[in-house]
N, C-alpha and C positions, 0 to 999 in steps of 0.2 A: 579452564578456558571454555567459554560458552560457544556454541555453534548457532548461527543465525541464518535463516533463509530469508532473503530480501528480494522483493520485486521493486522495480523502479529505481535501481541503484545508479542508473546512468546519468541522472540529472536531478536538479532541484532538491527536494526534501530527502529523497532516497539516497542521492549521492552524499549529502551531508551526513546522514546517519551512517552510511557505509564507511565513510572516511573516519568518523569518530570511533566506530567499533574496530576498524582495521588498525587504527593507531594504537589502540590499547591491547592489541594482540589477540583479539577474539577471532574465531574461525568463521569465515563467511562463505555462504553458498548463494551465489548471485544469479537470479533468474534472468534469462535473456530471451528475446522473441525469436532470434535466429542465430546461426553459427557466427555470422559476422559481428553481431552485437556482443556475443559471448567472448569473442577474441578481444574486443575493445575493453570489456570489463576486466578480463584477466590481466590485461596490460596495465590498467589503471590501479588494480588492487593485487599486487604480487602475492602469490600464495593462496588466493581465493579460488574456490571451485566455482564452476558455472553449471547451470541447469537450463536446457533449452526447451522452449515450448511457447506457442503463440497464444497469449491470453485472449486474443480475438476469436479463437476457436477452442473454447473450453472443452468441447466434446472430444477433441483430439489430444488433450493433455495426457490422459492416461496412456494412450498409445506411445506418445513421445517419451514419457518417463520410463516406459517399459524397456526402452532401448538405451537407457542411461543408468548410471549407478546413483541411487539416492543415498543421502547421508544416513548412517546408522543412528546418529544422535542429532536431535534438534532441540535447542533450548528456547528458541523463539522463532516465530513465523511472522514476518513484518510485511503486511500488504500495503505498499506505498504507490505502486503504479496506478495510473488512471488516464482516462481520455475525456475530452469535453467537446461538445458540438452544440453551440447555442442556436436558438431559433424559436419562433412562435409555434405553438401546437399546429396551427393551420399550415405550416410549411415543412415541418419535420417529417421525413420519410420513414417507413419501417426499417430501412437499412441503417439510418442514423440511430433510431431507438435501439435496434438490436446490437449495434456495435458498442454503444455505451453500457447497455445492460450486460453484455458478454464480458467486457473487460473489467468493468467496475464492480460487478456483483457476482455473476455466475462463475467466473474464473477464480475469484477469491474463495468461493465456497468449495470449488473442486480442489484447489490447492490445499485447503484446510483438511478436506477429507483424506487426501493422500498422506498428510503429515501428522494426523492425529495420533496414530500409534506411537510415534517417536515422542510427541509432545506429552502424551500421558505418561510415558516411561520416565521422562525427566521432570514431570510436574512443571512443564514449561509455560510459555505465554504466547498468545496470538494477539497481535496488535494491528488494528485496522486504521489507516489514515483516511478518515472520512472527509468532511467538508462542512462549512457552515450551511451549504445547500442540503446537507443531510438532515438539518433541523428545521429549515424553512425554505420554501420554493418561491422564487421571484419570476416575474415575466421573462420569457425567453429561455428559462433554465429548466423546463419541465422534464426533459429526458435525463439530463445529468442529475437533477435533484431526485428524480424517481429512483435512479440507480443507487444514489447515496442514501436515500431513505431506506431502500431495501438492504443496503449494507449495514445500517444501524440495526435493522430487524435481525439480520444474520448474526451480528455480534451479540445482541441481547439473548437470542435463543441459544446460541452456542455457550454463552456464559452459564445459563441455567442448566444446560445439559452436562457441561464438563466440570462444574464446580466440585462435585464429589470426587472427580479424578485429580483434583489439584491443579488443573489448567486455568491460568488466569487469562481473562479476555478484556482488552482495553480498546476503546474507540477514542481517537483524537480528532477534533474538529477544528482544523486551522481556518482562519480567515484568509483573505487574499495574501498569497506568499509570492515573493519575487522568484520566478521560475520560468522556464520555457512555456509551460502551460498557461501561466498568467499573461505572457506576451501574446499568446494565441487568443486568449479571451479578449484582451484589449483590441486586437485586430478585428475580431468578430463584432465587437461592440462599436468599432469605428472610433476608438479613443486613443490618444497618445499614451504610450507606456513609459512610466518612470519607475524603475525597480526600487528606487530609494523611498517611495511612498508606502511600500508594503513590507510585510514581515520577512526578515532574512531567514532563509531555510535553516541556517545554523541555530536560530532561536527555537524553531519547531523541533529540530533534532535534540536540543537540550531537554525539551519536555518529554520526548519519546524515551530518551535514555533514563530520565528520572523514573518513568513508569516501569521500565525494564529492571532497573536496579533497586527498586523499592524492596525492603526486607519482606520475607515471606509471610509476616504476620498481617500484611495489608495488601490491598489491591486497588488500583485506580480503574474504575469502570469507564468513566467518561471525562474527557479533558478538552475544554474549549480554549483555543488560543486566538486572540484578536490583535489586529494592528495597534501598536501603542502610540502611534503618532496621530 
């Protein structure tokens, strides 16, 4: 039975992945930003453990984890949580830049640092749910895209560093996916949101589980998922 540490399990792609892994009996360690959210996740996924720490304050994660019991075994670390705040460069404030960089890039790096010893021991896997914005940046997407371009760099560097330790590193680049984040994006864009037009989170979850379950003689480095409609 594998043990998975997951961020973003409360909604969208993260929730879909957590449901699939929970249904097949894997052990889940679900990250939550606060105690209230942890209680909700524990109720949604009976038997799962929770780990509390605010991704928006990555410098405090080490302190938060020092007051909790980290899992002894970790087979995969799934970075799925993320935030987005659109706007032209001329309008985005340092606060907006910092928030997106902290949650989308610096926090995943810090979480990875904490769990690398366990991942090396199991020859496990780190999976980053990136974005199409991590491959190309469009107008009004500068801060979010910068955080996701940085996440790609983090994954690529980590893959080179940990290959000799048997740790696999995968980046998944979903296109627009029906989720609360996508509803927020449409609101910021001033567009009507129809979830039926975009990728079902379950479809992205299928690709993530494929990468996780791939036999050890192979590794998926980069996986792009686009709307099929």
